[in-house]
N, C-alpha and C positions, 0 to 999 in steps of 0.2 A: 293588753286589753281585757283579757279574762280576769286578771287581778282587779282592774278598775271596776268591771261589771259586778264582781262579787262584793267589792267594797261598797258600791252604790246600793245594792239591794240589802246588804246588812245594815247600812245606815238608814235606809227607808224603814226597815222593820224596827230598828231601835227607836226612831222618832215616833212611830205609832205608839209604842209602849210608853215612852216618856210623856208625850202629849196627852195620852189617855190618863196617865197618873196625875198630871197637873190639873186636868179637868176635874177629876174626882176630888182632888184636894181643895180646889176652889169651891166646888159645890158643897163640900162638908163645912168649909169655913164660913161662907156667907150666904149660902142658898142661891136663889135666883135660877133663871132658866138654864138647864144644863147644856142645851144646844148652843146657846150664845157663848158660854164658857169654852165649850169644845171647839167652836169655830175660831175664837180668838187664840186659843191654845195652839191649835194646829197651824193656823196662819202664821203666828209669830214664831212657833218652833221651826217650821219648815223654812220660813224666811231667814231666820238666823243661820240655820244649817246650810242653806244654799249660798248665802253671802260668805260665811267664814270658809267653807270648803272651796267655794269658787275662787276666792281671793288666794287661798293657799295653793291650789292647783295652778292658778295663773302665775303666781310667784315662782313656783318650782319650774314651770315651763320656761319662763324668762331666764331663770338661772341656768337651766340646761342649755338654752341657746347661747348664753354667754360662755359656758364651758366649752361648747362645740367650737365657738369662734377662737377660743384660746388653745384648741387642739386637745382638750381634756375629754375624758369619757363622761357622758351624761349620767345623772343620778338614776335610781330605780324609778320606774313609772309610779306616779302617785306621790313621790317625794318621801322625805323622812322628816317626821315632826321634830321641831326644834323650838322650845319655848321662847328662847331669846329672839329668834328670828320672827316667830309668828304671833308673839304677844300683841304687837300693834294691830296686826290683822284681825286678831280675836276681838279687840275692842271695836275696831271699825265695822267688822262684819256683824257683831252683836247689835250695835246701834242701828246700822243700816237695815238689818234683817227685821228688827223689832218695828221700826218705822214702816217698812214695806208690808209686814204682816198686818199691822193695825189698819193701814190704808185699805188693804184687800178685804179684811174682815168688815170694816165699815161699809165698803161698797156693797158687800153681799148682804149684810144685815140691815142696812139703812140707819144704823146708829151713828152717833157722832162722838168719838172718844176724845178725851182731853189730850193736849199735846204731850208727847213723851218727855219733853223738857220742862214741863210744869211740875216741878218737884213738890209744890204745895198741895197737890191733889193726892188724896189717899190712893185712888185707883192707879195713878201713875206710879207711886212708890211701890205698890204691890206688883204692878206689871214689870217694873225694872228689876225688883228682887227676884221674881220668878224667872225672868229672862236670863239674868246673870247666872242663877243656879242651874237652869236647864242647859244653857250654853256650856258652862263649865263641865257638867256631867257628860254632855255629848262629846266635848273635846277630850276628856279623860278616856272615854270609851274608844274614841278614834285613835288616840295615842297608843292605847293598849293593843288594839287590833293591828296597827301598823307595826308595832314592835314584834308581835307574834308572827305577822307575815314576813318580816325581815328575818327573824330567826328560822322560820320554815324555809325560806329561800336559801339561807346560808347552809342549813342542814342538807338540802337537796344538792347544792353545789359541792359540798364535801363528799356526799355519796357518789356523785358523778366522778369526782377526782379519784376517789378510792377505787371505783370500778375501772377507770382508765389505767391506774397504776397496776391493778391486778391483771388486766389484759396484757399490758406491756411485759409484766413478769412471766406470765404464762407463755407468751410468744417467744420471749428470750430463752425459756426453758425448752420449748419445742424444737427450735432450729438446731441447737447443738445435739439434742437427742437423736434426731433424724440423721444428722451428719456423722455422729459417732457410730451409729449402727452401720451406715454404709461403708465407712472406713474400716470397721472391723471385718465386714464381709470381704472388702477389697484385699485386706491383709492376708486372709485365708486363701483367696483365689490366686494371689501372686505366687504362692508356693506350689500350687498344683497345676496352674494353667496361665503362664505369663502372658500369652497372646490375648486371652480373654480378659485378663486383668488390665492390660493396656486399653482394650476397647471399653472396659467399664470405667476406667479413669477418664477417658475422653468424654464419655456420657456424663460422668459426674461433673466435670468442668462445665459442660454445656447446660446441665441442669441447674447448677449453682448460679451461673450467669443469668439464666432466664428467671430464676426464682428470687434473686436478691432484691430487685426493686419491688416486686409484688409483695414480698414478705414484710415490708416495712409499712404497708398501708393497712388500715383497720379492716377494710373490705374490698372486694373486687367482684366483677361479674362471675356468675356461675360457670360461664364458658372458660374463663381464665383459670378457675379452680380445676376444671377438667383437663385443661392443657397442662397444668403443673403435674397432675396425677399421671397423665400420659407420659410426660417426661420421666417421672420417677419409675413407672412400670417398664419403660424402655431400658432404664438403667438396671433394674432388677432382672430383666430378660437376658441381659448379657451374662449375668452370673448363673441363672437357673436354666437358661436354654429352653428346650421344648417342654420342660416341666411346668412352665408358667404360661398359661393362656389367659387372655384378657378380653373383656368386652365393656365398652363405655357407651352408654346410651343417654344422650341429653336432648330432650325435646327442644325444638327451635324456639318455641314461645317462652321457654325458661332460661334461655342463654344469657340474657342481660339481668336476671334477678340478682341483686347484691347479696353476697354471703361473706362471713368472716374468712379472712385469708388462711390457707392451710388447715381448713376445718377437717377435711377428709383424710389428710395425710396420715395422722396416727391410726385411723381405722384401716387404711390400706396396708400400712406396715404390720399391724396386728394380724390382718388376714393372711399375709404372706408368711410372717414369722411363726405364728402359732397355729395356722391352719394348713397352708400348702407345703411349707418346708418340711414339717415332720412326716408328711405323706410321701411314700416312696415314689409314686408316679406323678406327684404334683397335682395340678388341677386348674380349675377356672376361677378367675376373679372377675366379678361383675360389679360395675359401679353404675347406678341409675339415679334418675331424678323424676319426680312427678309432683303434680299439684293435688292437694286434698283440701278443698274449700279455700280458706285463707291461710293455709299452711303449705310450706315447701317440705317435701319428704325426700330425703336422700338416703340411698341404701348402698351398703358395701357387703357383697355376698361372696363367700368362697365355698368351694366344694372340697375343703380339706378334711382334716381328721375329726371335725365336729366339736361341739361346744364343751363337753366334759373333758376331752383330751386337751383342748386348747387352754381351758382354765387350769388344768393340772400343770401344763407347761409354763404358763404365766405365773403360777404360784410357786413353782419350784425353782426353775432356772431363768424365768423371764421377768418381765416387768409389766405392771398394769398402769404405767405412767400415761400411755396414750389415751386409754379410756377415761381416766380421771381428768386429764387435761381437757378433753372435749367436753365432758360434763361440766367442769368448772367454767369454761368459756361460755357455754350455753346459759348456765345459771347466772353468770355475771351480766351478760348482755340482755337476756330475755326473761329471767326468773322462771316461773312455772309455765310460761307460754312455750318453752322449748324443752326437748327431752332427747335422751339417747337410750335405746334399748338394745340388748344383745340376746339373741335367741337362736335356737337350733333351727336350721332351715327345714321347711316342711314339704318340699316338693319331691322327695324321694331320692335326690342326688347326694344327700348328706351335706355336711359343712355347717357354716355359721352365717347368720344374717345380722348385721348391725344397721339399725335404722335411726336416722336423725330427723327430728321434726322441729321446725322453727317457723316463726311468722315470715310471711312473704316480704315484709317491709325492709328486711336487712338489718344492719346495725343501727340502733337507735341514736338520735342526736345526743351529743354530749359524751358518747363513748369513743369517739374518734380521738386521734392523738393530736 
């Protein structure tokens, strides 16, 4: 409907320019009262436009209904211009619009114009010539506008497909990344504490079973995201023991807000791997959510070794894949409307604060799989 509204107003504006130009041309050619020439120009012009476009839209609507009955997909709203199909409609609409326009102008002005089919009259020949020229110009403009709109729609569709493909790639990279990290930790624990390794393996199986279905969807409620994080932290607690403390705070009013699946997972992993694990006594990991106007703000805060040391660890022996993955997903889904920042915590306890901001609307339409 938006496309049709834009097309209508563009057509109205074009007809104003075209009919004004015809009025000026007729005044220059044979003089006479300009208001009468303007009246007839606008009545005939808009009559032809209404008839030709009306017949075209009606034909496309009938064709779409026929496609639906055959089980085919309907065409794009507004139709696609086809000279072979619409040439008869152009002739019919042009003749009908000219007759209608002359009748309306005669009724307004009180004049009596010669019949449009009286080709012996000079006025009739001029009217027909101008009508044919104006209708052809309007039709060419409409054809160009529709081709441009079709190309724009095709470009937008390709962009959505590219965004969808990129999201699927990022998701497929994230899941093995998290799994390999966990398996590497499990391998180390088997050699030093088999009982804890067994408990960790049980947690891993439960975590993967709970996460598998959710990880294949483009988005899920924020409460589900927090549940997956809680499962993962329970898994890490088996390995780290009392060195890992955790606090998850999700306001009730934000529980059903849709968010991309596994959005916080890489940030939680980074907080543990580069913040808490290098610290001898471990520390606290806090995950929170709040609303800021029309944005959802998600935070992952650790009381670990702090940002400079964490960055040094990530640059030397670690990986910055997690942060890059989150930034790329946010940019693909929301562009500049979403962001990820990483800062040193400023509350005196030390550590690092990761902050994600994104629109409250969730994953946009067209980004789903």
